[in-house]
C-alpha positions in Angstrom: 0.0 -0.1 -0.1 1.3 3.8 -0.9 0.9 5.8 2.6 1.4 8.8 0.6 3.7 10.8 -2.0 6.0 13.4 -1.4 7.2 15.2 -4.4 7.3 17.8 -7.4 4.0 18.8 -8.9 3.7 18.3 -12.7 0.0 17.8 -13.1 -2.5 19.8 -11.7 -6.1 19.8 -13.6 -10.0 18.8 -12.6 -10.4 15.4 -10.6 -6.3 15.1 -11.2 -3.3 16.3 -9.9 0.5 13.8 -11.0 3.4 14.0 -8.6 6.9 13.0 -9.6 8.7 11.0 -6.8 12.1 9.7 -7.6 12.0 9.6 -11.5 8.2 8.7 -11.3 4.9 10.9 -12.4 2.4 9.0 -10.1 -1.2 10.4 -11.5 -3.3 10.5 -8.8 -7.6 11.2 -8.8 -8.4 13.9 -6.3 -11.3 16.3 -5.1 -11.8 19.6 -5.4 -10.7 20.7 -1.9 -7.2 18.7 -2.1 -6.9 20.2 -5.7 -7.1 24.0 -3.8 -4.6 23.2 -1.6 -1.6 22.1 -4.0 0.8 24.5 -4.5 1.8 26.1 -8.0 3.2 23.1 -10.4 6.7 22.3 -9.9 6.3 22.9 -6.5 6.9 20.6 -3.6 3.9 18.6 -2.9 2.4 16.2 -0.2 -0.6 13.9 -0.8 -1.9 11.2 1.2 -2.9 7.8 -0.7 -5.3 4.9 -1.5 -4.5 2.8 -3.8 -7.6 0.7 -4.9 -7.5 -2.6 -7.0 -9.6 -4.4 -9.5 -10.1 -6.8 -11.7 -9.9 -4.5 -14.8 -7.9 -1.2 -13.2 -5.5 -0.2 -10.5 -6.3 3.2 -9.2 -4.9 5.8 -6.9 -6.5 8.6 -4.9 -4.7 12.1 -3.6 -6.3 13.5 -0.5 -4.1 17.1 1.1 -4.4 15.5 4.7 -5.5 12.4 6.7 -8.6 13.9 7.4 -10.3 13.4 3.9 -8.2 10.4 3.0 -10.3 8.2 6.5 -13.2 10.7 5.2 -12.9 8.6 2.0 -12.4 5.5 3.3 -15.8 5.5 5.9 -17.6 7.0 2.0 -17.2 3.8 0.0 -17.8 1.0 3.0 -21.1 2.5 2.5 -22.6 0.1 -0.3 -23.8 2.2 -3.1 -20.5 5.2 -2.6 -17.6 4.2 -5.2 -15.0 5.8 -4.9 -16.0 8.2 -7.8 -19.1 8.9 -5.3 -17.2 9.7 -2.5 -14.9 12.4 -4.6 -17.5 13.9 -5.4 -18.8 14.4 -1.9 -15.8 15.6 -0.5 -15.5 18.0 -3.5 -18.8 19.2 -2.7 -17.7 19.2 1.2 -14.5 19.1 3.3 -14.3 16.4 5.9 -15.8 18.7 9.0 -18.9 19.4 7.5 -19.5 16.2 6.1 -18.4 14.8 9.6 -21.3 17.6 11.0 -23.4 16.7 8.0 -23.5 13.1 9.3 -23.9 14.0 12.6 -26.6 16.6 12.2 -28.8 13.8 10.7 -28.4 16.2 7.6 -29.6 13.5 4.5 -30.6 16.9 2.8 -27.7 18.5 2.5 -25.7 15.3 1.1 -28.8 15.5 -1.5 -26.6 18.7 -3.3 -23.8 16.3 -4.2 -24.2 15.2 -7.9 -25.6 11.4 -7.6 -27.3 11.2 -4.4 -30.8 10.7 -3.4 -32.6 10.8 -0.8 -31.9 7.3 -0.2 -28.9 7.1 -0.5 -28.0 9.9 1.6 -30.6 8.5 4.9 -27.9 5.8 3.7 -24.8 7.3 4.6 -26.1 8.8 7.2 -27.3 6.1 8.8 -24.2 3.9 8.0 -21.7 7.0 9.6 -23.2 8.6 12.0 -21.2 6.7 15.1 -18.3 6.7 12.8 -17.7 10.0 11.2 -17.3 11.8 15.2 -13.8 12.0 15.0 -13.0 13.0 11.6 -13.2 16.5 11.7 -10.5 16.6 14.9 -11.5 18.8 17.6 -13.5 20.7 15.3 -15.2 18.3 14.0 -16.2 17.5 17.5 -16.9 20.9 18.6 -19.5 21.4 15.5 -21.5 17.9 16.1 -22.1 19.4 19.9 -23.1 23.0 18.5 -25.1 20.4 16.3 -26.1 18.6 18.8 -28.2 21.3 21.3 -30.7 22.0 18.2 -34.4 21.9 20.7 -33.0 23.0 23.7 -33.6 25.6 25.7 -31.1 27.5 25.7 -29.7 30.2 23.6 -27.6 28.3 21.3 -30.6 26.1 20.7 -33.2 28.8 19.8 -30.7 30.0 17.4 -30.3 27.3 15.5 -34.1 27.2 15.4 -34.4 30.6 14.4 -31.8 29.8 11.8 -33.8 26.7 10.3 -36.4 28.6 10.1 -34.9 30.7 7.9 -34.9 28.5 5.1 -30.7 27.5 6.1 -30.1 23.4 7.2 -29.4 22.1 10.5 -25.6 21.4 9.6 -25.0 24.8 7.7 -26.2 26.8 10.8 -24.7 25.3 13.3 -21.6 25.4 11.2 -22.3 29.5 11.1 -22.6 29.1 14.9 -19.9 26.9 16.3 -17.4 29.4 16.8 -20.3 32.2 18.4 -19.0 33.8 21.8 -19.3 31.1 24.9 -22.9 33.0 26.6 -24.3 35.3 24.1 -27.3 35.8 23.9 -30.0 34.6 21.2 -29.9 37.9 19.2 -26.6 38.4 18.6 -25.4 34.4 18.0 -28.6 35.1 14.9 -26.0 38.0 13.6 -23.5 36.2 13.9 -25.0 33.0 12.5 -26.3 35.3 9.2 -23.3 37.1 8.4 -21.2 33.5 8.2 -24.2 31.9 6.2 -24.2 34.9 3.9 -20.3 34.0 3.3 -21.3 30.2 2.4 -23.8 30.1 -0.3 
């Protein structure tokens, strides 16, 4: 198994990146999030990798960090989610946002990705809700805690409900409020949330 590649970035194009290591260029399928994190061509770069061997093909997938790689492996463990669809999801969601959508059981958010219907989105949530918690690291845990505050009597719960009433999904609202000051009143939380949400859309 090739764990990672570290060398010169020869090519970066939608869906793929080539890194030269020891005179050999390795072509990796990558998400748009990984692609956007790569340095200019000719620079030194590192990708964490997953090698997929099938009867008719050997494919190498590259990821900007170990969190995205872990997300990819979990997504492809779900029946109906192949490697290509997992990359589509990881192009639309960072590992943090994907972990939050699953923790918040926000299947609707996942259906925004091409190829993910309602039934598949619900299956992803069902199968991964107890597995994705640690993928987002400390930020992912914090986001999950915020999403779980929905429906509570506190200011955070009220702010989440207010943002949901304005048409935002639970995971979007939780992400917007994840860094809000502790103990802030409802009005301030809503203002903070709306300010951040305006940047997401």
